[in-house]
N, C-alpha and C positions, 0 to 999 in steps of 0.2 A: 426483571423481563419488560420488554416493550409494552407499551399501554395500549397502543392502538394499532390496527391493521393500516398499512401504508395505502394512501390514496394513489394508485399506481398511475391512473390517468393525468390527475394533476402532476405528479412529480414528472411524468414522461414529457408533459408539456412545458414545465419549467425548464427542464434540462435541454429539451430540443430547441426551445426559443432562445436559450443561451448561445446555443450553437454546436451542442454535443450531437453525436452521432450514435444511434442505437443500433447495433449489429445483431444483438440478441433480444428478442422481445423482453419489455419491461416487467411482465409477469414471470417470465423464467429467470430473470435477474433476481427478483424478490425470493423467489424460491430457492435459487442456489446460496443466497446469503444466509440463510437459515443453517446451512452446512459449514459455514467460514468460521474456522477456528485460529486463522493465523493471516497475518498482513505482511506481505513483502514488497519491498521497494527497491527499485533501481536507484541510483544517485544522480550521475550526471544526465543533464536533460530532463530530469524529472523535478527534482528539487531546486534547478536553476536551468540556465540556458545552455549549459555544456562547455562554454567558452573557458580555456585555460591558458596560462602562460607561466614562464619559467619563475619559480618563487611565488606565483600568485595563488593564493588558495581558492577553492570554490566557495560558494555562498549558499545560504538558505534563508528561508523566511519564517518570522515567528507567526505569522497567519498560517502557514503551513504546519508549524508546530503545533499550534493549538487544534488544528483539524485532526492531525494524528491522534492527539489526546481525547478529543472527543469521540473519535470512532472508537477508539480502544475501551473507553468507558461504556460505549453503546454495546459493544460486543460482549464486554464483561457482564452487562445486565442480561443480555440474551442467553450468554453460555454458562451464567453462574461460574465465571471464572476468567481470569486474564487471558486474553488473545495472545498468542505468539507473535512477535513483532521482529522483523529482520530487514537488513539492508544486504543486498548482493550486487557488486559491482565488479567490473572487469578490471578496474584501475585500483592503484595505491592512493587512496584518499583519506587524508588525515581529517578533513572536516567533516566527512560521513561518520568517521570513527568517534570524532567529538560529538557529533549530534546524537548518534545512538546512545552513547553512553550518558550523556546529560539527560536524554530522554527515558533512560531505562529500558532500551530494546532488549531482546533477548540475545540475538545473534548479530554478527557484522561479518561478512565475507568479502575480502578485499584481493584483488588480482586474481579473479576466477574467470579463466577463458571461457569454459563451458558451464553455463550457470545452471544447467540440469543436473550437475553433480553437486552443486550446494543444495539444491532443491532436496535431492535425495537426502543427502546428509541431515538436512533440517527436519525433513519428515521422520528419518529414522531416530533421531536423538529426542524429538519431541512427540513421538508415538501418534502421528497424524497422517494423512493421506493427502496426495496432491489436489484432490477435489476440495479439501478442506482450505486451501490456500487462496487468498486473493492477492494479484500481483499487479502493481502499479509501475508501468515501464514506457519505452519510447523508441527503441531501435533495434536494428538487426540482430546484435547479439543476444536479444532478449527473446527473441521469437521461439526457440527451441524450448526454453522453459515456459514460456507463455502457453503453448500448446498443451501444456501438461495440467494446467493449473485449474482450479474450479471455477474462478471469476478473474477476468483480464479486463484491465483498464488501461488503454493506451493513451499516451499524453500525445495531444496533436501538435504537429510541426507542419505549418503551412508550406514548407519547402519540399515535403517529403509525401506528395498524393499518391505516388506509385506504391510506396511502402504501405501506406494505408490500406490500399486496395489489396495488396499481397496479404496483409495481416487478416482482412476480411475474408479474402478467397482460400486462404489456408486455415480457417478457423482458430485463428491466433488472438482474437480480441472480441469482447462482448459490447465495450463501448468506447469511443474515441472523445476525449475531452474536448471542450470549446477552447480553453485556455492551454498556452503552451507552458513550458517549464518556468520560464522568466515571469511569468503572471499567474502565480498560485494555482498552477494545476494539480497539486496534491490537495490543497484546500477543496477544490471542485470535487476531486474524486472521494474526498472523505464525507463531505456533506451529501454527495451521491448515494455512497453506501449507507450513511446512517438514516437518509430520508427512506430509502428502500427497505431498512430493517423495519420501519415504522416507528422509531424512538427519537426523532429528532427534537421535538417540543420538550419531552420529559428529560432529555439529556441536558439542553442548554438549560433548561429550568432549574435541574439540581445543581448544575455547576454555578448558575448564577447566584443560587441562595447559599452555595458552598455546605450543603446539608451532610447529614451523617453518612448517608448512602454514597455520595461522591467522596468524602473523606476516606471511607472503608477501602473504596477502589483505589484512590491515590495511595494510600498508605501501602498496599500490597504492590503497586507499580513501582514505587520508591524503593522496595526491598530487591528488585532484580539488579543482578549484577551482570552486565554486559559481557558476552564471550566474543572473542575476535578469532577468526579463522582465516587461513591462507592454503594456498597449494604448495605443496612440496614433494617432490619425485612422484607428481601425478596423483597424490593423495590429500585430501583435505585434513589440516592439523591445526591444532591450536596456535594462535599466533602471541607474540610477546604484547 
């Protein structure tokens, strides 16, 4: 369990000074995090800058990877169980599958044109509701799903001011990051949520000591076998 209540005003100042934009009041974000049981990520533009080329794989950052692990540990402590973790992408991306498998995420959905379908599938298979899902995303094809989720963290793109405003006006985001996908936006989002859970110092201290509590979490995490899904005949099915 989190050891302290978050200092909401101090956290809001830290992330505002960094350049983040609060769309939803910080106190409401902290309240919503108490219901979060799943973390879902888009891939392109979130873990990287979204650039691609023929035969060129996308990339990810180890700093972002550590951030996802620390947040999962924090939610494990909050909920007394592993949070559901997933990647939902509109593209076929082998790097996203590799990352999810390495990190023992629960689900990967690739080539999904309407991400709301993947959200419904995730919720049905894991017995959760959309309000239990925190979603980290960046672009137009994410907005339909974002509108349904309990907490929405949008990755900043300097070239997209009108899209940011659209997301705000249409209740599709709660916070817009200071950093872009090529500059550790995922790490920012993970520290943001862990801070508002009120467990940052305890989680980092436990991991630093590599104590028995962290080992217990990590052993559970490592037992997860990632499941891969795709669209086939307008249905989400298991992928090879």
